[in-house]
N, C-alpha and C positions, 0 to 999 in steps of 0.2 A: 719105711723110708718116705713114702709119700707124706705122711701125716709130718713127717720133719719139713717137709717143704711149702706145707698150706700155710698160707696168711692165715694169722690170725685176727679173726672179727673183733672191731672195738667200735663202742659207742658210748661218748661220753658227752653230757651235756655239760656246757659252757659256761652258758649264761643264757638265764629267761629275763625277758624284758617287756616292758609296754612300749611299744613304740610309737603309737598315735591314737589319739582317744579323741573323741567328739561326741558330747552329749547336747542337744538342743529341745527346746520346749515351746516351739514358735506360739502356741495359743494360752499360754500360763498368764496373766491368772486364772482366766474365762474356762478353762478345761477343768478346773480343780470344782467348780459348781455342776459338772453334768455326771451323771449316774455311770458309775463305772463299769463299764460293760466292753471291755475294747476288744479289738481284733489286731491279731499279730504276723506281721510279717519277719521270718528269719531266714538270712541270706547269710553263706558261709564262704571263704574263698582260701587259697592257701596261693603261695607264693616260695618259691626255693633260687638261693641266690649262691652260688660258688663264690667263697671267700678267699682261701689260701689251702694247698694243699689239700689235706682231709676235713676241712672247715668248710660248713654250710650255715646259710643263714635262712631259717626256716619261718615265714610268716603266715599266721593263721587270722583273717578278716572277719570279724563278725559283725556283722548291722542288722539292727533289731528296729522296726518302725512301730510304731504302736499306735492305733487309730481310736476314736468314740465318734462313732457315724464315719464322717468323712474326715473331720478335724483331727490333726497330729497331736495326738497326747505328749509323743517324745519318739526322739529319732537318738539310737546311740551306737554309736561305731567303733570297735577296738581292733587294733591291731597289737596283736599281742606276739610276738618273737622270740626265737632262741636261734642261739650259736650252738653248732651241735659237731664233734669230731665223729666222722664216719669212716672209717679204713678196715680192708678187708672185704669190704661187699662185692659179690658179683655186680653188672650192669642190670641183672634181672632182680637183684635183690635192692637195691639202691631206690628203684621206683617206690616200694611199698615202704621204705624207712621214711623217705622226705614225705611221699604221699598220703601217709596214713599213718604211720608209728610216732613221729615228729608232733604231726599235728594233734595227735590223742595226748601227747602230754601237755602242750600249749592250752589246749580248749577249758581245763578245771580254771588256769590261770584268768583265761580269757573270761569265764563265767563269774567268777570272783569279781574282777574290775566292774563287771556290767550290773551286778547285782549291787554292788556299792554304790555307784552313779544312780543308777535308779531311784535307791533309798534316798538317797541325799539330795536328788532332783524333787523329793517329795511326792513320789509315786508310792505305790505300794510294792513291794519286794518281788521282783521278777528271778526266779529260778530256774535256769534253763536244763531242760532233760540230757541226759549222755547222748553221745552223737556217735554211729557207729562208721567211722573213720574208715574201717577195711570194705563196707560195703560201700561208701560214696568213692573211694578208690578205684573200687571193683567195675562200678557205674562208669566212672569217668573212662578208663580203659576201652569197655566197651562201646563208650561212644565215640573216643578217635578210632578204634579197630572199623565201626562200621560208615564213620565219615572216609576212611581210606578205603574202604571195599569197592564204592564206585568209581575212582579215581583209578583202582588197579584194572578195571574190567575193560575188554578191549571191544571195540564196534566193530563187527563182520561185513 
């Protein structure tokens, strides 16, 4: 009887799209004459926006800055987004779904866009390593809990 009353969980990818992208080579063409020994700065960010009913937009922003010495070779930023149907999940399950599962689906698309932009910009191909979004989400939750802990302590 309880199984009949249980709400069926549903996850559907409605749309995946590149919402925004930017590619800058502020020191071209001089940067092409430098020895290619780059340093890479890699940043990730996510955002979740409820749309309607069980629809959510999840956005993954990947920003990469590549430098040779102190000169920026290129800066690339991609906002890869998706619209997802998420229904029947508890509040405890929704966090990992939008904070880890959906970004994990979006990342290969962002990685492909970045690789194409970098190559078309005249630079060696940039292949981003896979990202463990489960670990990043767990780290984010731990940081939130640590920030809230001091606020919950009382002064004697």
